[in-house]
N, C-alpha and C positions, 0 to 999 in steps of 0.2 A: 310509098312512095320516096326518093332516094331524098329531096329536099324537104325534109323533117329533122328537125332538132332531135337526137338522140336525148339530151335531156329533159327537154322540156316536151317533146311530143307538138311543137309549135313548127308552124310554117317557117323554113329559111331564107337566106337570102336570095336564092331566085325570084321564089315567089315575092318578097318583100319588093322587088325592084320592077317585079312587073304589075304588082300593084301599085305603086308608085307612081308609076308611068300612065296608069291606065284610070284610075280614082282621083290621084292629086293633079299631075303636071298638065293630063287631057280632062280633067274633071272639075268636080266642086267642091272636093273632100278635104279634110287636114289630115298632116301628118303628125304623128306625136313622138318623138323619142324619150323614151323611157330608160334610165340608167340609175343603179345603187351608186350613192355616195360614196365615196372612201371605201368602196368593197376590197379592192385589194388588199390595202391591210389585213383589213376582216380576214380574207381568207389566207394569206401567211398568217396569221395571228393563231388563228383557230383551224385552218386545216381545210384541203380541198372539199371533205366530204361533207362538213357544215354547210361552207360556201355552197357547193351545187345544191342543199336542200333550199337553201337561201332562195337560191334563181329558180330552183322550179318550183317554190312557194308564189314566187312574184308571180310568175306565168301563171300559175293556176288565180291569183287573183284578177288578173285583167281579162284571165277568157270569161271567167265569171262576172265580172263589172260593168263588160261591154261586150253581152254573150251576140250582138245582133253587126258586131263591127270586127273589122280585122285586125289581128294581133300575130307578128310574127318576133322571132327569135333570131337576133342579128348575129349573135354568139356572145358568151363570158355572162357579163350580167348587163346587157344591153339588149334592150326591145323597142319595136316598132309598132305605133299601132295607128288604123286611118278607119276616119268613120266622121261625120257631120253632125250637126246641129246640137242643143242645149242637150238630151239626151246621151249626148257621147261625152260631152264636156264633164256632165256629172259624172257619169260612168269613172272618168279619167280620175275627177278627186275623190270619187270613193274607194277606187283603188289604192288612192295613197293614202289615205284615212285607214283601210283594212291593215296594210303594209305596215304602218307604224303600229297598231295596235298589238298585231301577233311579234313585231319584231324582240322584243324583249327574250323572248320562248328560245331564242338561237344563242341568249349570252350564258355565263356561267351567273350562279346566284350572287357572287362577289361582284364583277364587272356591271350586273346590271343593276346593283346597289349603287356603284359609282356613277352608270349612265355612259359607261364606253370602256374605252380599252386606251391603255399607254402603248405606242408603238411606233412602227416608222413609218412616214405618209409618203407619198409618191415624190416628195421632192429629199427625203433621205432623211429628212429630219425627225429626231423622235419627240413626239408628244401626244396629246389627248386627242382620242377621236371620238364623238359622241357616237350613241347607239344608230345603229343604219338606217337612212333614210332616200327616198328616191328624187331624181331630180328629173323635172319633166318639162320639155321644150317644144311647144307648137311652131308647125311651120305650113303655109298653105300655097294652093297655086300663084300665087301673086308675085312669089319669090321664081326668080329666074334659074334658081339652081337648088331644086327640091332632090337630092340624093340623102342617103345614108351619111357620106361624108360630111354633107354640108349640116344636117343637124348634129353630129356631134362637136362638129365644130363650134356651130352658135351654143350647144351645151359647156362649151372652154374643156372638152376632154377630146385629146388625140385616140382615137379608137384604133387598135389591129385587129384583121378578123380572121387572121390565120389560127387553128389549133395547135395546140402540140409543142408549144415554145418549149426550148430548152436551155439550159446554159452552152454558154462557150466552150466546155468541156465535158461529156458525155460521162455519167457515172457507172453505167453499166460494165463498160471494160475495166476498171477496175476492182466491181463484184466479182466477175470475173476470177480477177487475181486472185482474191479474199478466200474465193469458195477451193482455189486449187491448193492453198497454203496454209491452210488448218489455222487461218485467223478466228480470234474469238468470235463466239456465239451472237453475243449484245452488237459487237461491231459489222459481222455480216447483215444483221436484224436493220442495223440503221440504212445501212446499205441499199438493200434491197427495198426498202419503205422509201427510200430517197428515189431510186427510181421511177417508184409511182408519182411522187409528189412532183416530179420532173414530167413527169407522164411521157416517159423514154419509150415510145415504139420499138426502137432497137433491143431495148430490153426484155423484151417477150420470150425469146428465145431462152434466154439463161432462167427469166421467171419460171416458164414451163417446166423447166427443167429440176430447178428446184420442188415444185407443187407437187411432179409428179414421183420424183427420184427418191432415194434411198435416205433421206434427209431426215432432220428430227422434226417433229410437229410443229416446235417453236419458228423454224425457219419458214415450212411449208404456209403454215397461217399467214405470216406475213408477204410471202407470193402472191397468197390468194388476194390479199388486201392490196396490195400493188397493183395486181392485173386489172382490180376492178377500177383504179385508177385511170388506168389507161383506155381501157374499155374499148378495145375494136373487137371487130367479130372474133378474129382467135382468141382472145381472152375471154371472151362469153363463150365459146365452146370450152374454154379449160373449165371456166369455174362451173358449167352444167355438170361436167364429168366428174368434179370435187364434191357437189351434194350429195355423190352418193360412195364418199369416203367413209371408212370406218374409223375415223377419228372425228370426234363432235367439235373440236376446236376447229377443222379446216373445214365441216359442213357450216359453224357458225360466219367463219369467213367468206365462204364463199357466197352463202347467202347475203354478207353485206355488200362484197364486191359485186353481185349482180346488181344490186340498189341503185349502187355508185356508178355503175356503166349504162344500164338502161333504164333505169327512171321508170316513168309507170308501167313499162312493156315487161319490167321482172316480175311485176304482181303475178300474174298465173303462174310464172316457172315458180315460183317459193312458196305460194300457197299451199302444194302438196306435201310440203316440210312441218307442216301443222304436225303430220301424224307421229315426226321424228319422236325417239325417244329422248332425247336431251332436252331438258328445259331450256339451255343455251340457244340452242339451234331453234326451239319453239317462239323464245323471247326474241330473237333477232329476225324472226318472220314477222311477227308482230309490229314490232318496231319499223322492222323495213317496209311493210303496208303504206305506214305513214308516210312516212322519210319520200319514198316513189310516188305519192300521191296518187294512189290507184286507189279511186273511190268505189270500185266494183269488189273490192276484198273488203269492203264495210262490215259487211254482215259476218266474217269471220272475227273480226274487232269487237263487235258486241254480243257474242256467242262466247268470245275468251272471256270479256270484260266481266262476266258471272258466272260461268262455268268453275268449276274444282277443279285443279290440276293434276292430271294423271300422272301414276308413280309413284312409288313407296318414298316417302320421304320429301318429295316435292314441295318447294314453296310456293302455295295458290296466291299469297299476296302479289310475289313479284311477277309472275305472269300475268295477273290481272293488272296488274300496271303496265306491265310493257305494251297489252292490250289497249289501254285509257292513252298512255304515250302518245300510241298510233293514232286514238282518233282524235287527240288533242293537235298533232300535223296535221291531220286532215282539217278537223275542224268543219264538218258538215253541220247546216244549222239543224237538219231534220234529227240530228241525236241528242239537243239540247234538253227535250222532255227525257229521252231515256237517264241523261247524265244527272238531270234534278233529280229524279226518282232515286238513284242510288244513293245519292247526296242525303235525300230524308229518309233513308231505310237504315234504321236504325243499327243492324247486326251486318250490314254489309260492310265488307273491308277489301282493299285499302280507300278509306273515305277521302284521303285528303289528296290522293289521284284521281278521284272521281272529281272532287270538286277543281282542281287545276285542269284537267279536259274540260268540262263546263265553261269554264274560262276562258279559255283559248276559243270553244264555238262561239261563246256571246247568248245574246238575244236576251230578252227579258228573264228566261230563266234564270241565268249566271244574274243579272241584275239581283234579280229577288234573292239571291243565294248569299250576295256578297250584302246586299242591306239588311236581309235575316240576323245575322252575323253579328253587325254592328259594331264593326271593326274597323280595318283599313283596307286600303285598295288595294289588291293583290297584286305582287309584280306582274301577270302578264292577265290583261284581261281585254277580251275583244269587243269591242263597241258594237260590232255589227247586230242589225236588227235589235234596239232597244230602244225603247218607246221614249220622248222627249221627255217623258215625267219623270222615267227613273235616271236618264241621264241627267236630268236636274237635281236630283235627290244625290247621287254620285259624283256631282260635282260640289255639291256640300259637303258632301263626308271630305271629297279630296281636298276641298279648302281646311277643312278642319284640321286637317291632319299636318299642315302646314307648319305648323307650330310644333312639333311629334319630332322624334329622333331620326338621324338623318336616313337612315332604310327607309322609315316609314314616308318624310319627304319625297326622297327619291321616286317612289311609287305612284304617289299624289303627282308629281310632276310629269310623271310617262303619261298618266290621265289624262291629264291637260295639255299634252301636246298632240295626243292624238283624238281631241276634244271635238269634234267637228260643229256645234253648237256656239254661236256666239258666247262668250262668257258675259256674267252677271255682274254686274257693277261693283258686288263685294266680294267677289273673286279677283275683280280687275285693281280694286283697293289692297286686297289682302298679298296679292302677287307683288304690286309696288312697293308693300312696308318690310317684305321680306328683303327687300335687297339692303335693310339697316342690319339684318343678321345673320344672312345666308353667308356661304365661305367655300372656299376652294371650287369642285365641279357642281356643287349646289349651286351657287352665285353665278356660273358659268351658262349653267343651263335656264337659270331663271331667268336670264338677260336673253337668251337666245328665243325663247318662250314668247317674252314680252316682244321681240322683235318679228316673230313670225306671225303675232296674232296684230301685227299691225297697230300697236298700242303705243302711245307718246310717252315720252318722258314728262315731268313737271317738276317745279322747283323743290319739291320735297325730294326726288329722287336724288338730284344732285345732291341737297345736303346730308343727305342719310349716308352718300357714300364718302363723301367729301369728310363728315365727320368723322367716320372709322378710320379714314387715311390719316389725318389730321392725330388721330389718338395713337399711332404708330401698328394699325391692327394691318396686316400681311395678306392683303387678297388676293394678290398675284398680278403680274403684269397683262399675264394673256388675259383672263378675267376681267381686268380693267380694261384691255384694247378693245375687249367685247363689248363690254358696257360703253365705251365710248361710241362706237362704231353703231350700236342701237339709238346712240341718241341721234347721231349725225345722220342716220337714217329715216327717223321717225320725228324729229324735232321737239316742238314744245317748251324748250327753252331759249333763252339768248345766249348768246357767244360769249358776252360776259361774265356769267354765270359758272364757265371751265377755266374761268383765267388763274383765279391763283389757287386752287388747290390742283388742278391738273395740269394746266398749261405750263406754269411755274415751278412742278416738280422736278426731283431729282432723278426718276425713271425715265430714260431715254424713251423708251416704247411707250411708255404711258402717255408721254409728253408730244410725242409724233402721233400718237393716236386724238389725241387731242387737239392739235393743231389741224387735222383734216375734218375731224369734227366740227371747229370754228369755221371753217373754210365754207362747209356744207352747211352750216346753220345760218350763216351770215349771205350766202347765196341766196338762199330762199327767201329770207329778207329784204334783200334788195330787190329782188323780183317781183314782190309782192308790194312794194313800195313805188316800183316803177308803172306796174300795171295800174296801180291807182292812180297816179302821172297821168297816164296818157288816158284813162277814162275822163280824169277832171277836164 
């Protein structure tokens, strides 16, 4: 079917428009626009391959969370869901929580520890961007203009639905010149992969020449990767032929390219390569099955996770790790018991990879394993399928971790960010207390957590932060602005409490944020006073 997203396998814009008209405009259903907050900077920072994996995973989560309703892929990181009733709303919220739980797995350990990345935002400003989250906007048939565009405007995001955007001047003509001139190999590799990053369809001819020509394997494998990023039908044919190449590096990149370009449809095409003589190719296939979201390939991953790798001198642990990485990316709850058995089998190796995969899958098997270790909350922990009793025990563990080192605190905060139950009073009190000692990114994340949980400030919160400012601690203007934004939105204190330490401060950004907070607090107070007078 032509109207299918090649990236996610979900219905595309034609189906979306038809369903909007029939189910929302002419029916009683609700449309929900879902996109990933600050996805473009993440995509630029980590690259299209990982960005595409995030998009595929979100599509899979939406499909699984609302199986009885419509899910369409607008393009890029934008999705459109249509349904009605409490089960639909609950499913959307479940998808949001699941996405938050698995997102840390897409970051490097360092960025995961810091809770995000520092890079350029959409406005060109260099700033810190927290771990990815999704924005959800509801619109029903009571609105006059129920369209994808209207939903995008309501979400505050101007979206372009054209694919294959390129820079004003294409890269591939420069690549052609470089190939003719004897330009240094490393520079040519950069040009080849730049064509892929920008998805220049005009580059396919020259990339095909490199892939199939008498060039070094180093240039040819870069060409295979670039063709995967571009991902049209011609690219797919070239990559399928490259699976037969005599060089294992080319075959490895061909596998990776097919996964990038075809998504789950690549699964049946790369699976036969598990018989390849090269361990590098086999590892690429095992990870590729997971990145592609090909659930039908799960039995291959399970078998490879316990088999001894073939070939002299082949590292079994690495092949098993690749299979476990694939399972972790698919995160099927059906594999939780299997992974738990591996974790609890003393002679099994690599145990750390099995534990990581189990944490990515979630369920009570993962909760029990984490609690049994009596340690700290792991950086990646899927909370799906966990009982309320285990979630409460993990909440206690996370709360206790808030007084430990920064990396442990970062994991605890991430757990609480994805925690779907109401926080206990002790956890809420501990989080407010942490305003007195957290610094930098941890302080900012704490404030965002308090805000998202709709918790109010109290005089002790103001006093703790003011005391630190008066002592000369450098909390940071952006962190203080976030703190004051939370106070403004959630209230709980009087405008006058911000006067001395915040409104009269010598940092303009903090004073301006305090001014807005004073306005919001005072407006709320006056409205309440007026309501009381009206009743009287």
